[in-house]
N, C-alpha and C positions, 0 to 999 in steps of 0.2 A: 416378677420385683417377690424376692424373698421377703419368709415375715420371721423374725425370728421377735424370743423376748429371751428377757436377763438371763430365765431356767435355763432356757436352750445351751449356755455357755454354762452351764454348771460342769466342772470338773478339767474341764478346759484351763480355765487362769484359774489361781490362787482366789479369793471371793474378796478379801480384804484388796488386791492389784488393780479389782475390775469395780468396787468402787471407789478409789486413787485416781483410776482414767478415767470414771464418769462425774465426780463431784467438781464442777467448775465450781463451783457457789463455796465451796469447803465445813457444808452442811454435814458432812459424814453421811452424807447417801447419798445415792444416784439417783441422778440428773435423768430422766428422762427423752426432754431436750436430746440433749448432749448423745444418749443412746438413739433418739430416731437421729439425727443427724449422723454419728459413725456408722448405722445398718446405713445408710439410704445412701453415703457415700460407698459402701461396699458393695450396693447392689449398682452402683454406677462405674461402679469397678469391669465387674462383669458383663455388664449392658454394653460399656464400650468395646467392649472386643466384639462383642456382634455389630459392633456398629447401629445397636438398637435392640427394642426388643428382645432377651432370649427363646430364641425359636420351642417352641413347647415339647420334642423330641430331645433336649436335651436341661429340661430345667430341671431334672434329679441332678443332673453333672456341675448345673449349677446355681444348687439351694446351697452345698457342700462346699461349693468354691467360695461363696457368698460368707457362709458359716470359715473358712479361713479367712479371707481377706478382713473380717471381719476381728478375729482376734488378732492379727496383726494390724492392724490400724487402730487397738486397744492398747496392745502392746509397748507403742510407739505414744499415743497418749500419753501411757503412765509415766512415758519418761523412757524406756528402756532399748538401749542400742539395738547394733543389729545384732553381735558376740551372744546380750541377753534374751532376744526376742526367740523364742523358739518356733514359731509361726514364720520364722521371712522366708526361706528353703519352702513349706507345701503352697507360704502362697506365690512362691515366680514359679513353682511348678501344678498348683492350679488353671492358674492364669494362663501357661507353655500351654494346658492340656486342653484348656480351651480354644485359644488361640488354635489349635490342631484341631479340634474338630468346627470352629468356623472356615476353616482355608480350606474345610475334607480331608485334608492327609492323615486326619482319626476317623473313626468315627465309633460309636458308645455298643455298633450289633457286630464288630467286626466281621461286615461283609464286606469291608474294601482294603483290607490289609491283611493281606495275604492270609487269614487263619480258618477262614470256614476255609471245609475240606469239598470241595461241586464234583465231587465224580463217585457214582454208585463204590464203592468200599466191593471188594472181590474176596473173598475167604478161602486157602486152601489149605489140603487136609492132605492123606498120601494116599490119598484115591483123584485128586484134584477137586477141579473148583466146588463148593459146597451154594455161593450164591453168585 
């Protein structure tokens, strides 16, 4: 479960919009209960992709995805539609990445997607093989 604070979102969303999105009782301050509920929802979205707890090897990737999911949710709570929500496309991309990791079609270490060269390199010069 990713743990974030309001300070972790600094610079990702204008402060006034952030306060407005999380001010359920309209007192001009962020409601901690609203933030906790939104964070729990973002974590649940990431965990749902894996069918439970995120495996440890994907924790860093999932942490970033949860932050993006939370920002997407906060823009929605603020009342911004898809056209005004700058995080909607990134949230969709992060969910697709998590699904690929969960399905095994993508690897975080590039060991299963054809990027790793598994043969020894041979270096040639004018007179022949050097290694």
